[in-house]
C-alpha positions in Angstrom: 69.3 90.2 111.9 68.9 93.6 110.2 69.3 96.9 112.0 68.4 100.3 110.6 70.0 103.6 111.4 68.4 107.0 110.7 68.9 110.5 111.9 65.3 110.4 113.0 66.0 107.4 115.2 67.2 106.9 118.8 70.0 104.8 120.2 67.5 103.6 122.9 65.3 102.1 120.2 65.3 98.5 118.9 66.9 99.3 115.6 64.1 98.0 113.3 62.9 99.8 110.2 60.1 101.5 112.2 62.3 102.3 115.3 65.9 102.8 114.0 69.0 103.6 115.9 70.3 107.2 115.7 74.0 106.5 115.2 76.0 104.0 113.1 78.4 103.7 116.1 75.6 102.3 118.3 74.7 99.7 115.6 78.4 98.8 115.4 78.3 97.9 119.1 75.3 95.7 118.8 75.8 94.0 115.4 76.8 90.3 115.5 78.3 88.0 112.8 75.8 87.6 110.0 74.0 90.9 110.8 73.3 93.7 108.3 73.3 97.3 109.3 71.2 99.5 106.8 72.0 103.2 107.0 69.6 105.8 105.7 70.1 109.3 104.3 71.8 112.0 106.3 75.1 113.3 107.6 76.5 111.2 110.4 79.3 113.1 112.3 81.0 110.2 114.1 83.9 107.8 114.1 82.4 104.4 113.7 84.4 101.9 115.8 82.9 98.4 115.2 83.0 96.2 118.3 83.2 93.0 116.4 83.5 91.5 112.9 82.3 88.4 111.2 83.8 84.9 111.6 84.3 84.0 108.0 83.5 85.1 104.4 80.0 83.6 104.7 79.3 85.0 108.1 80.4 88.7 107.9 78.9 91.9 109.3 77.6 94.2 106.5 77.2 98.0 106.8 75.4 99.3 103.7 73.5 102.3 102.5 69.7 101.9 102.2 68.7 101.3 98.6 68.7 104.6 96.7 70.0 106.6 99.6 73.3 108.3 100.3 74.4 108.4 103.9 77.5 110.5 104.7 80.0 109.9 107.5 82.0 113.0 108.2 85.0 113.5 110.4 84.1 117.2 110.8 81.8 119.4 112.8 80.0 122.6 111.8 81.6 125.7 113.4 79.5 128.8 114.0 80.1 132.0 115.9 82.9 133.5 113.8 83.8 137.1 114.5 85.6 139.4 112.1 89.2 139.8 113.2 90.6 142.2 110.6 89.8 143.0 107.0 88.7 139.7 105.4 90.1 137.5 108.2 87.7 135.9 110.7 88.4 134.2 114.0 86.7 131.6 116.2 87.9 130.3 119.6 87.3 126.6 120.4 87.7 124.9 123.8 90.0 121.9 123.6 87.3 119.8 125.3 85.4 119.6 122.0 88.3 117.5 120.5 88.6 114.9 123.2 91.9 113.1 123.1 92.8 114.2 119.6 93.2 117.9 118.7 94.3 118.0 115.0 95.2 121.7 115.3 97.5 121.2 118.3 99.4 118.3 116.9 101.4 118.8 113.8 101.7 116.4 110.9 104.8 114.4 111.7 106.5 111.2 111.0 109.1 109.2 109.0 109.8 110.4 105.5 107.8 113.6 106.0 109.7 116.9 105.3 110.1 118.5 108.7 110.9 122.2 109.6 113.3 121.0 112.3 115.5 119.7 109.4 115.3 122.9 107.4 112.5 121.6 105.2 108.8 122.6 104.8 107.1 124.4 107.6 104.7 122.7 110.0 101.2 121.7 108.8 98.5 120.0 110.8 96.1 117.1 110.3 93.1 119.5 110.7 91.2 121.0 107.8 88.8 123.9 107.3 85.9 123.7 104.7 83.8 126.4 103.2 80.6 124.9 101.7 82.4 121.6 101.3 85.6 123.0 99.7 88.9 122.7 101.6 90.8 125.9 102.4 94.6 126.0 102.2 96.6 126.0 105.5 99.2 128.7 105.9 101.9 128.8 108.6 101.5 132.4 110.0 98.7 134.7 110.8 100.2 137.3 108.5 99.7 134.9 105.5 96.0 135.0 106.0 95.6 138.7 105.1 96.6 138.6 101.4 96.6 135.1 100.1 98.3 134.7 96.7 96.2 133.6 93.8 97.8 130.5 92.1 96.6 128.4 89.1 99.7 126.2 89.1 101.9 124.6 91.7 105.3 122.9 91.3 105.6 119.2 91.9 108.0 118.7 94.8 110.1 115.9 93.1 110.2 116.9 89.5 109.6 120.7 89.5 106.9 120.1 86.9 104.2 122.8 87.0 100.9 121.2 87.7 97.5 122.9 87.3 95.4 123.6 90.4 91.9 122.3 90.1 90.2 125.2 91.8 92.5 128.3 91.7 90.0 130.6 93.4 90.3 128.4 96.6 94.0 129.3 96.8 92.8 132.7 98.2 90.8 130.9 101.0 93.3 130.1 103.8 93.4 129.2 107.5 95.8 129.3 110.4 95.6 127.7 113.8 97.0 129.1 117.1 96.9 127.0 120.2 96.6 128.9 123.5 96.7 126.9 126.7 93.4 124.9 126.7 91.9 126.5 123.6 92.4 126.6 119.9 92.0 129.8 117.9 91.3 129.4 114.2 91.8 132.4 111.8 90.5 132.1 108.3 90.2 134.2 105.2 87.1 133.1 103.3 87.7 135.4 100.3 84.7 137.7 100.9 82.3 135.1 102.2 80.6 135.5 105.6 81.3 132.3 107.6 78.2 132.9 109.7 76.0 132.7 106.6 77.8 129.8 104.9 78.5 126.3 106.0 81.9 126.1 107.6 83.2 122.8 108.9 86.4 121.7 110.5 87.9 118.3 110.6 88.1 117.0 114.2 88.1 113.2 114.1 91.0 111.1 112.9 88.8 108.6 111.0 85.3 107.9 109.9 85.1 104.1 110.0 88.0 102.3 111.6 88.1 99.9 114.5 90.4 100.8 117.3 91.1 97.1 118.0 92.9 94.6 115.8 91.4 91.6 114.1 87.9 92.9 113.7 87.5 90.7 110.6 85.1 90.1 107.8 83.3 93.5 107.6 81.7 95.0 104.4 81.2 98.7 104.1 79.2 99.6 101.0 77.6 102.7 99.5 78.7 105.5 101.9 80.3 108.9 101.5 83.2 109.3 103.9 85.1 112.6 104.1 86.7 115.4 106.0 88.8 113.2 108.4 91.8 114.7 110.1 94.1 111.7 109.2 97.7 111.8 110.3 100.7 111.2 108.0 100.9 107.5 107.3 104.4 106.1 106.6 105.0 102.3 106.7 106.8 102.6 110.0 103.8 103.9 111.9 100.2 103.1 112.6 98.5 103.9 109.3 95.0 105.3 109.9 92.7 106.3 107.0 89.3 107.7 106.8 88.3 104.0 106.5 90.2 100.8 107.0 90.4 97.5 108.8 93.3 98.1 111.2 95.3 94.9 111.0 92.5 92.4 110.2 91.4 90.2 107.4 88.6 89.8 105.0 87.2 93.3 104.7 85.2 94.5 101.6 85.2 98.2 101.0 83.0 98.9 98.0 81.0 101.5 96.2 81.9 104.3 98.5 82.9 107.9 97.8 86.0 108.9 99.9 87.3 112.4 99.6 88.8 115.5 101.2 90.9 113.9 104.0 94.2 115.4 105.1 96.4 112.3 104.4 95.1 108.8 103.5 91.6 107.8 102.3 91.5 104.0 102.6 94.1 102.4 104.8 95.1 98.7 104.6 97.9 99.5 106.9 100.2 98.2 109.5 99.8 97.9 113.3 101.2 100.3 115.8 103.1 97.4 117.2 105.4 97.3 114.2 106.6 100.9 114.6 105.8 104.4 115.8 108.0 106.7 113.7 111.2 105.8 115.6 113.4 107.2 112.9 111.7 110.6 113.2 111.6 110.4 117.0 115.1 109.2 117.7 117.3 109.1 114.5 119.2 106.2 116.2 119.0 104.1 113.1 118.1 104.9 109.5 114.5 104.8 108.2 115.5 101.7 106.1 116.6 99.8 109.2 113.4 100.6 111.1 111.4 99.6 108.0 113.2 96.3 107.9 112.5 95.7 111.5 108.8 96.5 111.0 108.6 93.5 108.6 109.9 91.1 111.2 107.8 92.7 114.0 104.8 92.1 111.7 105.7 88.5 111.3 106.1 88.1 115.1 102.5 89.4 115.7 100.9 87.2 113.1 101.4 88.7 109.6 100.3 85.8 107.4 97.6 84.9 105.0 94.2 84.2 106.6 95.1 86.4 109.6 96.0 89.8 108.1 95.2 91.1 104.6 93.0 89.4 101.9 90.8 92.5 101.6 88.8 93.7 98.6 88.6 97.4 97.7 86.4 97.9 94.7 84.1 100.3 92.8 85.1 103.3 95.0 85.6 106.9 93.9 88.5 108.4 95.9 89.7 112.0 95.3 91.3 115.0 97.0 93.4 113.2 99.6 96.7 114.9 100.6 98.8 111.7 100.7 97.1 108.6 99.3 93.8 107.3 98.1 94.9 103.8 99.3 97.8 103.2 101.6 99.1 100.0 103.3 102.0 98.2 104.7 101.7 94.4 105.0 98.0 94.7 105.6 97.4 94.9 101.9 98.9 91.5 101.2 96.8 89.0 99.3 94.3 91.8 98.6 92.4 92.9 95.5 92.1 96.6 94.5 89.7 96.7 91.6 87.7 99.2 89.5 88.3 102.3 91.6 88.4 105.8 90.2 91.2 107.7 91.8 92.2 111.3 91.1 93.7 114.5 92.6 95.8 112.7 95.2 98.6 114.9 96.5 97.6 117.5 94.0 97.4 120.5 96.5 101.0 119.9 97.5 100.4 121.6 100.9 103.1 119.3 102.4 105.6 116.7 101.1 107.0 113.4 102.1 108.3 110.3 100.4 105.0 108.4 100.8 102.7 110.3 98.4 100.9 108.5 95.6 97.4 107.5 94.5 98.1 104.0 95.6 101.0 103.5 97.9 101.6 99.9 99.2 104.5 98.3 101.0 104.8 94.5 101.1 101.7 93.9 99.0 102.4 90.2 98.5 100.2 88.6 95.8 98.0 91.7 95.6 95.9 92.2 92.5 95.5 95.8 91.3 93.0 95.6 88.4 90.9 97.9 86.3 91.4 101.2 88.1 91.5 104.7 86.6 94.2 106.9 88.2 94.7 110.4 87.0 95.8 113.9 88.1 98.0 112.6 90.9 101.5 113.6 91.9 102.5 109.9 91.4 99.9 107.4 90.2 101.0 104.2 91.9 104.0 103.4 94.1 104.7 99.8 95.1 107.5 99.9 97.7 109.3 96.9 99.2 108.2 93.3 98.5 105.9 93.7 95.6 106.3 90.0 95.1 103.6 88.1 93.2 101.8 91.4 92.5 99.8 91.7 89.2 98.9 95.2 87.8 96.4 94.7 85.0 93.9 96.6 82.9 94.5 100.0 84.6 94.5 103.4 83.0 96.9 106.2 84.1 97.0 109.7 82.7 97.8 113.3 83.6 100.0 112.1 86.6 103.4 113.6 87.1 104.6 109.9 86.9 102.4 106.9 86.5 104.3 104.1 88.3 107.2 103.6 90.6 108.3 100.2 91.9 111.0 100.3 94.6 113.3 97.8 96.3 111.6 94.7 95.3 112.8 91.6 93.4 109.8 90.3 91.5 108.0 88.5 90.2 105.7 91.5 89.4 103.5 91.3 86.3 102.2 94.5 84.6 99.9 93.7 81.7 97.2 95.4 79.6 97.6 98.9 81.1 97.5 102.3 79.4 100.3 104.5 80.8 99.5 107.9 79.2 101.5 110.4 81.3 104.8 112.0 80.2 106.6 109.8 82.8 105.6 106.1 82.8 108.0 104.2 85.1 110.5 105.1 87.8 112.2 101.8 88.3 114.1 101.0 91.5 113.2 97.3 91.3 114.1 94.1 89.4 112.2 91.1 88.2 109.3 93.0 86.6 107.5 91.9 83.5 105.6 94.3 81.2 103.2 92.6 78.7 100.7 94.2 76.3 100.9 97.8 77.7 100.8 101.2 76.1 103.9 102.9 77.5 103.4 106.6 76.6 106.2 108.2 78.6 109.7 107.8 79.8 111.4 105.0 81.8 114.3 105.4 84.3 116.4 102.6 85.7 118.1 102.7 89.1 120.1 100.2 91.1 119.8 100.3 94.9 123.0 99.0 96.5 122.7 100.7 99.9 119.4 99.1 101.0 118.6 95.4 100.9 115.0 94.1 101.2 113.3 90.8 101.9 111.9 88.3 99.5 109.6 85.5 100.4 108.7 81.9 99.7 106.1 81.9 97.0 102.6 83.0 98.2 103.7 83.3 101.7 104.9 86.0 104.2 107.7 83.7 105.3 111.0 85.4 104.5 113.3 83.5 102.2 116.2 86.0 102.1 117.3 89.6 101.5 118.9 91.2 98.5 120.0 94.5 96.9 118.4 95.7 93.7 121.1 95.3 91.0 119.0 96.5 88.1 117.5 94.5 85.2 116.1 91.0 85.2 113.1 92.6 83.6 110.9 91.4 80.7 109.1 93.5 78.0 106.9 91.7 75.5 104.2 93.0 73.0 104.2 96.5 74.3 103.7 99.8 72.4 106.3 102.5 73.3 105.6 106.0 72.3 108.2 108.8 72.2 106.5 111.1 74.8 108.7 113.7 76.3 109.4 113.8 80.1 112.0 115.0 82.5 112.6 111.5 83.9 114.5 108.8 82.0 114.3 108.1 78.3 111.7 106.7 75.8 111.4 103.1 74.7 113.9 100.8 76.3 117.0 102.9 75.8 117.4 103.1 79.6 118.5 99.4 79.3 121.2 100.1 76.8 124.2 97.9 77.6 122.2 95.3 79.7 122.9 91.7 78.8 120.1 89.9 77.0 120.7 86.3 78.3 121.7 84.7 81.5 124.9 83.5 79.9 125.9 87.0 79.0 125.2 88.1 82.6 127.3 85.3 84.1 130.1 86.1 81.7 130.2 89.7 83.0 130.3 88.3 86.6 133.2 86.0 85.6 135.0 88.8 83.9 134.8 91.0 87.1 136.2 88.1 89.2 139.0 87.6 86.7 140.0 91.2 86.8 140.8 91.0 90.4 139.0 94.3 91.3 136.3 92.9 93.5 138.0 93.8 96.8 136.7 90.6 98.3 133.0 91.5 97.5 130.7 89.7 95.1 130.5 91.6 91.8 127.0 92.9 91.0 126.7 94.0 87.4 123.3 94.9 85.9 121.2 91.9 85.1 119.4 90.8 82.0 116.8 92.5 79.8 114.5 90.0 78.1 112.4 91.7 75.3 110.5 90.6 72.3 107.7 91.6 69.9 107.5 95.3 71.0 106.6 98.2 68.8 108.5 101.5 69.0 107.0 104.7 67.7 108.9 107.8 66.6 112.1 108.2 68.5 111.4 105.5 71.0 114.3 103.0 70.9 114.4 99.3 71.4 117.5 97.2 72.4 119.8 95.7 69.9 119.0 92.3 68.8 115.4 92.2 70.0 113.3 89.6 68.2 110.1 90.7 66.5 110.8 94.4 66.8 108.7 96.9 64.8 109.7 100.5 64.4 107.0 103.0 63.4 108.2 106.3 62.1 104.8 108.2 62.2 104.0 109.8 65.5 101.1 108.6 67.6 99.5 111.1 69.9 97.0 109.6 72.5 94.2 111.7 74.0 92.0 110.6 76.9 88.3 111.4 76.8 85.5 110.6 79.2 82.0 110.0 77.7 79.7 109.6 80.6 81.4 107.2 83.0 83.6 105.5 80.3 87.1 106.5 79.3 88.2 106.3 75.7 91.7 106.6 74.2 91.7 108.5 70.9 94.6 108.3 68.4 95.5 107.8 64.8 97.1 104.4 64.3 99.7 104.0 61.4 99.2 101.0 59.2 102.4 99.3 60.3 101.4 99.5 63.9 97.9 98.2 63.2 99.4 95.3 61.3 101.8 94.4 64.1 100.6 91.1 65.7 102.1 89.0 68.5 101.4 85.7 70.2 99.6 85.4 73.5 102.1 85.6 76.4 101.9 83.5 79.6 103.8 82.0 82.5 105.8 79.7 80.3 107.2 82.6 78.3 108.3 84.8 81.1 110.8 82.7 82.9 111.8 83.0 86.6 113.4 86.1 88.3 117.0 85.3 89.3 116.8 86.3 93.0 113.4 85.0 94.0 113.0 81.8 92.0 109.2 82.3 91.8 107.3 82.1 88.5 104.9 84.7 87.1 101.8 82.8 88.2 98.4 83.0 89.8 98.2 83.2 93.5 97.2 79.5 93.6 100.4 78.6 91.7 98.6 77.9 88.4 99.8 79.4 85.1 98.8 82.9 83.9 97.7 83.3 80.3 97.3 86.9 79.1 94.6 86.2 76.6 92.3 89.2 77.2 92.8 92.9 76.7 92.4 96.0 78.8 88.5 95.7 78.9 88.3 92.0 78.9 88.0 91.3 75.1 89.5 87.9 74.1 92.7 87.9 72.2 93.2 85.6 69.3 96.3 83.5 68.9 97.9 86.5 67.1 96.5 89.8 68.3 97.6 93.4 68.3 100.4 94.5 70.5 99.6 96.9 73.3 96.5 96.8 75.6 93.9 96.6 72.8 93.2 93.2 71.1 92.4 94.9 67.8 93.9 98.0 66.3 92.9 99.3 62.9 94.7 101.8 60.6 93.6 105.4 60.9 91.4 106.9 63.6 90.9 104.7 66.7 88.5 105.4 69.5 89.3 102.6 71.9 87.3 102.0 75.2 90.0 101.8 77.9 88.0 101.9 81.2 84.3 101.1 81.8 83.1 103.3 84.6 79.9 101.3 85.2 79.8 99.2 88.3 78.8 95.7 87.3 78.8 92.1 88.5 80.2 89.1 86.7 76.6 88.3 85.6 76.1 91.6 83.9 77.3 92.5 80.4 79.1 95.9 80.3 76.8 98.4 78.5 79.9 99.8 76.7 81.7 96.8 75.5 79.4 93.8 76.1 82.0 91.9 78.0 80.6 90.0 81.0 83.8 88.9 82.8 86.0 91.3 84.7 
């Protein structure tokens, strides 16, 4: 059955092409497994809460844009009737009844790992947002701050103090402030000379745009929509993670070809259930956040966290930008999922608030996830895999102009990172072990950190079943056939010099353990020296350093400066390649070459247990038996203009118009 939705329709109609429904939400109450809901042009101001999902992959419910049309789902309402308060500041009074059970201007942003004013940190902000002609104003924390907003073209990153350019500096002079009075909300705003009664002013009022309120609404496809202006709440892993769109603890969703933007916190959520936690660390402080996070994992297992019941989603071909916390967030619910060919940018870039959960992609417990062929740039942190990134593969992505491209934290591997271009000044903030880097361009610095105060679970292969817990001792990493540049950054060091002094074999590691035991200084505890670094066939440019004794090392004295450039929808890397780098070749790497991480005892393998062979490059071109190191199968001396990311949306049956490759 096909149902149609149009702003010209009626929810008392039959839902056919000639008598469509008026709201998507009504269609979502009617649709049954196998049905298709076709939505036509227009702005739909509603929270779509689907009543039911499909029963299996072949019997799903599909919500899609009508061919050639662009329906928009907004979490906002247009607000008129502004009166001038003083100077350039305007005021409007809103009855709380308009918000229903969720007033995002009465409730502050709050939760675990968010900087809170009660702890002497950043002042309160709110989930609400105010928009002038589609552009978000900045929230200030006092009425006085609305009168003379300060123009800014840069803002400091909270973690690194790096000065980051603001995308639209003029908007820093457009600000708003909320004051709650009994049963009404008063908004004050400085529109920088604009008259809000003559322009389009919207305020975010709904927590989501497309998100079931119930669990296990499975096998839904959402395709071709614009979703924006949702008043999403802070989404740590120990709370209910609600995004502008998401499945809410279900399985089998496909979220594709959508434009998601301008939400307060998270755009797409593959997040956890409220049954696994509700910010107890923030609310009570009875235990540490780490302890509540650990408990959340076991609560998830108790309510059915397993393959085929939760996770196994596909998020592909979306454009996601200007979200305050994440483009994609998830805890446990992203396990066994594929995140593919998304364009993600300006995430956490406004820096209106700060917490330890901000990144373009931020996933906890993303077991066996595949993160492929994404372009991530101009974010505070490009991607952050936290806890249990076991079996994850990160392949064919491009990262640039992020404060840091990648962080992996408190996880034990195996995690495979291949054929990526890391072009920011900081490449990798490493709080993990058991990670393998193969055929990457590593343009920035690397830092290494052990984590001996928080142990985290690891699992039986390709399962959510917990096999044990361990600390992160550092090392047990692999680096093969990568190019290391000598980019400058404030985090870590270039090349593999962060691993200086690490053993290079298991025998050396065990000898260090034996030596500590023999010294008698263990105080009854097991010694935990850093683990092994396995590295071979890497190329080091300029001052980037490799470890002593590495086999197949190439040092290139001439500098290599890489520049990213879009042409249409495609991203190219431009650089001059020295002859000795172009001549550097290495054998194809696969499962048999990478060994097994010491703690987990799981191979670097496909999700079905079969071998991985890394025989294609960053855009899918086949590698020969001996091909160039780094993410491109072929380098040539002199000027290189290498296609790194094809922006065109295509199927496996279509050849890419840029590179001619058919396969993803």
